[in-house]
SEBA-292525 format. One record per residue: residue in three letters; residue number from 1; z, y, x of N, C-alpha, C, O, CB in turn. Coordinates in steps of 0.1 Angstrom, whole numbers. Atoms other than C-alpha are relative to their C-alpha. Glycine has a CB too. Example, Ala and Ser with C-alpha at 12.3 -4.5 7.8 and 13.67 -1.06 7.14 Angstrom:
2
> ALA,1,0,-12,9,78,-45,123,0,12,9,7,12,19,12,0,-10
> SER,2,0,-11,-9,71,-11,137,8,11,-8,9,22,-3,-14,5,4
//
This chain:
124
> MET,1,-2,14,2,-102,-251,-138,15,-3,1,21,1,11,-9,-9,9
> ALA,2,-14,4,0,-68,-266,-146,3,-10,10,-6,-18,15,4,-5,-14
> ASN,3,-5,10,-10,-48,-286,-121,4,-13,-7,12,-21,0,11,6,8
> TYR,4,-3,13,7,-44,-314,-147,-10,-3,-10,-18,5,-14,14,1,-6
> LYS,5,9,5,11,-63,-334,-173,8,-10,-8,15,-18,-2,-14,-5,5
> SER,6,-7,10,8,-49,-354,-202,-10,-6,-10,-20,-1,-13,12,6,-8
> THR,7,8,7,10,-63,-379,-227,10,-8,-9,22,-10,-5,-10,-9,6
> GLU,8,-8,9,9,-50,-400,-256,-7,-13,-1,-19,-13,-5,2,7,-14
> ILE,9,6,13,2,-57,-437,-256,5,-7,-13,-1,-17,-17,2,-9,12
> GLY,10,-5,6,13,-37,-444,-288,10,-11,2,15,-13,13,-11,-6,-8
> ASN,11,-11,11,0,-13,-472,-297,-5,-12,9,-16,-16,8,2,-5,-15
> LEU,12,3,11,-10,-12,-499,-270,-5,-13,-7,-13,-20,-2,11,-2,9
> ALA,13,4,12,7,-14,-527,-295,-14,1,-6,-20,-10,-9,10,-3,-12
> GLN,14,13,-1,6,-47,-513,-308,-11,1,11,-23,3,8,-1,12,-9
> ILE,15,10,-1,-10,-64,-511,-274,-11,-11,-1,-22,-8,2,7,-1,14
> GLY,16,9,11,1,-80,-545,-279,-11,3,-10,-23,-1,-8,7,-13,-4
> ALA,17,10,-3,10,-98,-532,-310,-8,13,4,-20,14,0,6,2,-13
> LYS,18,6,-12,-3,-107,-498,-296,-9,0,13,-18,8,14,10,11,2
> TYR,19,7,0,-12,-119,-506,-261,-6,-13,4,-1,-24,1,9,5,11
> GLU,20,7,12,-4,-144,-531,-247,9,-8,9,15,-3,19,-13,3,7
> HIS,21,-8,10,-7,-126,-562,-233,15,3,0,22,-2,8,-5,0,15
> GLY,22,-14,-3,2,-93,-547,-244,6,8,12,18,7,15,8,-13,-1
> LYS,23,-4,-7,-11,-92,-524,-214,-4,15,-1,-15,18,-3,-6,-5,13
> ALA,24,3,-14,0,-89,-486,-214,1,5,14,12,6,20,11,8,-9
> PHE,25,0,-5,-14,-100,-474,-180,1,15,0,-5,22,-7,-14,-4,7
> LEU,26,-3,-14,0,-87,-440,-170,-7,8,11,-7,20,11,15,2,2
> HIS,27,7,-6,-11,-108,-433,-139,-9,12,-5,-8,23,-1,-8,-10,8
> ASP,28,9,-10,4,-136,-414,-157,6,10,-10,3,22,-8,-12,-7,-8
> VAL,29,-5,-10,10,-117,-398,-186,10,10,6,11,21,1,7,-8,-11
> LEU,30,-9,-9,-7,-91,-383,-162,-5,6,13,1,14,19,13,-7,2
> GLY,31,5,-4,-13,-113,-378,-132,8,-4,12,10,4,21,-2,15,0
> LEU,32,-9,5,-10,-91,-399,-110,-8,-1,14,-20,-4,14,6,-14,-3
> THR,33,7,0,-14,-99,-396,-72,7,-9,10,2,-11,21,0,14,5
> SER,34,-7,8,-10,-74,-419,-56,3,-15,-5,7,-23,3,14,6,3
> CYS,35,-3,14,5,-71,-450,-78,-7,-2,-14,-12,8,-19,15,-2,-2
> GLU,36,5,4,14,-83,-468,-110,12,-5,-7,20,-13,-1,-12,-10,0
> ILE,37,-11,5,9,-58,-474,-138,-6,-4,-13,-14,3,-19,11,12,-2
> SER,38,4,5,13,-64,-495,-168,12,-3,-8,22,-9,-3,-10,-12,1
> VAL,39,-10,3,10,-42,-499,-199,-6,-12,-8,-17,-10,-13,5,12,-9
> ASN,40,6,12,4,-47,-534,-212,7,-7,-12,20,-6,-12,-2,-10,11
> PHE,41,-5,9,11,-42,-556,-243,-7,-13,0,-19,-13,-1,-1,7,-14
> MET,42,6,14,0,-48,-594,-242,7,-7,-11,19,-9,-11,2,-7,14
> PRO,43,-6,7,11,-42,-612,-275,5,-14,4,0,-20,14,-10,-2,-11
> ALA,44,-6,13,-2,-21,-644,-276,-11,-11,1,-20,-11,-7,10,-4,-11
> GLY,45,10,11,-2,-41,-674,-263,-12,4,8,-20,-5,12,-4,-5,-13
> ALA,46,12,-4,-8,-67,-653,-245,1,-3,14,12,-3,20,-3,15,-3
> LYS,47,0,3,-14,-77,-661,-210,-11,8,6,-22,10,0,-2,-15,3
> ALA,48,10,-7,-7,-96,-640,-185,-12,-10,2,-10,-21,5,5,5,14
> PRO,49,12,9,0,-132,-654,-186,-5,-5,14,-13,-13,15,-11,7,-7
> PHE,50,4,4,-14,-135,-657,-148,11,3,10,20,12,7,-13,8,4
> ASN,51,-9,-3,-11,-115,-657,-116,-7,11,8,-20,12,7,2,-12,10
> HIS,52,6,-10,-8,-121,-627,-94,9,4,12,21,1,12,-3,13,-8
> LYS,53,-8,-6,-11,-110,-609,-62,-7,13,3,-17,16,-3,0,-10,13
> HIS,54,5,-13,-3,-117,-575,-47,-4,1,15,0,-7,23,10,11,-3
> LYS,55,5,-2,-13,-135,-563,-16,10,9,8,13,6,20,-13,7,0
> GLN,56,-9,-9,-8,-110,-535,-7,12,5,-8,22,10,-2,-7,12,5
> ASN,57,-11,-5,8,-86,-527,-36,10,-10,-3,8,-21,-7,-6,5,-13
> GLU,58,-11,8,5,-52,-541,-41,2,4,-15,-2,15,-19,13,3,8
> GLU,59,-3,-3,14,-40,-543,-77,15,-2,-2,22,-10,4,-8,-9,-10
> VAL,60,-14,2,4,-5,-538,-92,0,-1,-15,-6,8,-22,9,13,5
> TYR,61,-1,2,14,1,-552,-126,14,3,-5,24,-2,1,-4,-15,-4
> ILE,62,-13,-4,6,30,-537,-147,0,-5,-14,-7,1,-22,3,15,2
> PHE,63,0,6,14,38,-558,-178,9,7,-9,21,8,-6,3,-15,1
> LEU,64,-8,-8,10,50,-538,-208,5,-8,-11,16,-5,-17,-8,11,-5
> LYS,65,-4,8,12,52,-564,-235,-7,-14,0,-18,-15,5,-4,7,-13
> GLY,66,6,13,1,46,-601,-241,3,-9,11,11,-6,20,-15,1,-2
> GLU,67,-2,10,-10,44,-632,-220,-13,-7,3,-22,-9,-6,11,-10,-4
> GLY,68,12,7,-4,17,-649,-200,1,-6,14,12,-7,19,-12,9,-1
> THR,69,0,5,-14,7,-664,-167,-11,6,8,-21,11,2,-2,-16,0
> MET,70,10,-4,-9,-12,-653,-137,-2,-11,10,8,-17,14,4,14,8
> THR,71,3,10,-10,-29,-677,-114,-6,8,12,-16,14,11,-11,-11,-5
> LEU,72,3,-8,-12,-30,-663,-78,-2,-10,11,7,-17,15,11,10,3
> ASP,73,4,10,-11,-48,-683,-51,5,-14,-4,10,-22,5,7,4,13
> GLY,74,-3,13,5,-42,-714,-72,14,-3,-4,18,-13,-9,-3,-10,11
> GLN,75,-14,1,4,-5,-708,-78,2,8,-13,-2,19,-14,10,5,11
> THR,76,-3,-7,13,6,-700,-114,14,5,-1,24,-2,2,-3,-10,-12
> ILE,77,-13,-6,2,34,-676,-121,1,5,-14,-9,8,-20,3,11,10
> THR,78,-3,-6,13,50,-665,-154,2,15,1,9,20,10,12,-7,-7
> VAL,79,-2,-15,1,48,-628,-163,4,3,-14,1,-4,-24,-13,8,4
> GLN,80,-6,-4,13,66,-610,-191,4,15,1,2,21,12,12,-8,-4
> GLU,81,-5,-14,0,79,-576,-201,9,3,12,19,-4,14,7,4,-13
> GLY,82,-8,-3,-12,93,-560,-169,-5,-6,13,-1,-2,24,14,-4,-2
> SER,83,5,5,-13,73,-581,-144,-10,10,6,-17,17,-1,-8,-14,-3
> CYS,84,9,-9,-8,55,-562,-117,-6,-9,11,2,-16,19,7,13,6
> VAL,85,7,9,-9,29,-581,-95,-10,8,8,-19,14,3,-6,-12,-7
> ARG,86,10,-5,-9,11,-568,-64,-9,-11,4,-5,-22,9,7,8,12
> VAL,87,10,10,-4,-21,-587,-56,-9,6,10,-16,16,8,-9,-5,-13
> ALA,88,8,-4,-11,-39,-583,-23,-15,-2,-4,-18,-10,-12,3,-8,13
> PRO,89,14,0,4,-77,-577,-25,-6,-14,1,-13,-18,-8,-8,9,9
> GLN,90,6,13,-2,-86,-612,-12,5,-11,-8,0,-22,-8,1,-3,15
> ALA,91,-6,10,9,-64,-631,-36,-9,-2,-12,-13,7,-19,15,4,-4
> VAL,92,7,4,12,-83,-650,-63,10,0,-11,20,-6,-10,-7,-14,2
> ARG,93,-9,-2,11,-68,-641,-96,-6,-3,-14,-18,-1,-16,6,14,0
> SER,94,4,2,14,-69,-649,-133,13,1,-8,24,1,-3,-7,-14,-2
> MET,95,-12,-3,9,-46,-643,-163,-2,-7,-13,-14,-8,-18,2,15,-1
> GLN,96,0,5,13,-37,-659,-196,12,5,-8,23,6,-2,-1,-16,0
> ALA,97,-11,-6,9,-17,-645,-225,6,-12,-8,-1,-19,-16,-5,11,-9
> LYS,98,-7,10,9,9,-668,-241,3,7,-14,1,1,-24,13,-5,7
> THR,99,-1,-8,12,18,-641,-266,-8,13,2,-14,15,13,16,4,-3
> ASP,100,8,-12,-3,1,-607,-271,6,7,12,18,8,14,1,10,-13
> LEU,101,-4,-5,-14,2,-592,-236,-5,15,1,-17,17,0,-5,-9,11
> GLN,102,3,-14,-3,3,-554,-228,4,3,14,15,0,18,6,10,-10
> TYR,103,-3,-3,-13,1,-543,-193,-9,12,6,-19,15,0,-2,-12,9
> ILE,104,8,-11,-7,-11,-515,-169,-4,-6,13,4,-13,20,9,13,2
> CYS,105,5,4,-13,-32,-523,-139,-4,12,8,-12,20,4,-11,-11,-1
> VAL,106,3,-11,-9,-34,-499,-109,-7,-6,11,-2,-15,18,12,8,4
> GLN,107,8,4,-12,-61,-504,-83,-1,12,10,-4,23,6,-14,-5,-4
> ALA,108,1,-10,-10,-61,-485,-50,-4,-7,13,-1,-19,15,13,8,2
> LYS,109,4,6,-12,-76,-491,-16,12,-5,8,21,2,11,-8,10,9
> ASP,110,-11,6,-7,-54,-515,3,2,7,13,-7,10,21,-4,-15,3
> GLY,111,-3,-7,-13,-36,-498,32,-2,15,0,0,21,11,-7,-6,11
> SER,112,3,-14,0,-45,-463,21,12,10,-3,11,22,-1,-11,3,-10
> LEU,113,-11,-9,4,-11,-450,10,7,5,13,12,-3,21,11,-8,-8
> THR,114,-7,-6,-12,3,-426,36,12,8,-3,21,11,5,-10,9,8
> GLN,115,-11,-7,4,27,-406,16,4,-5,-14,-4,-9,-22,-3,16,-1
> PHE,116,-5,5,13,49,-416,-14,14,5,-3,21,10,6,0,-16,0
> ALA,117,-14,-4,5,80,-408,-34,3,14,5,-5,24,3,10,-10,4
> PHE,118,-5,-13,-5,100,-379,-19,-8,5,12,-7,17,14,14,-1,2
> GLY,119,8,-4,-12,78,-378,12,-12,9,-3,-16,16,6,-4,-11,8
> ASP,120,11,-8,4,50,-362,-7,3,12,-9,-5,21,-12,-10,-9,-7
> GLY,121,-4,-11,9,69,-338,-30,6,12,7,11,11,18,10,-5,-10
> GLU,122,-7,-12,-5,81,-303,-25,5,8,-11,-1,9,-22,-10,9,9
> ILE,123,-6,-7,10,104,-282,-45,-6,14,-1,-8,21,9,16,2,2
> CYS,124,6,-13,2,88,-251,-60,9,10,-7,5,21,-10,-13,-2,-8
//
């Protein structure tokens, strides 16, 4: 068995047409064991159909293209290409796209990161 797995999700602008709810979840297709990652497309004018929060996972949103807003615990912030937002599990969140919005969302158990960056790597 290989120590890696790869997949192709295609052109990011076409994710909305290819995947249910405009989200390509990578957990199952890559066999992820430490986090969930979704690659997302939200068309201009679209709004998340509900507010939500998590029981244990924090989320990090990395915005690749477009502009929109996130409402976090009742406070609205603007997001755009280059914005990165960390959201604690208990924060109530929602999102709306002003223009076509492309972003990556990473979910992982809050407080579980024990090694990162150069602390986990070793030269081979």
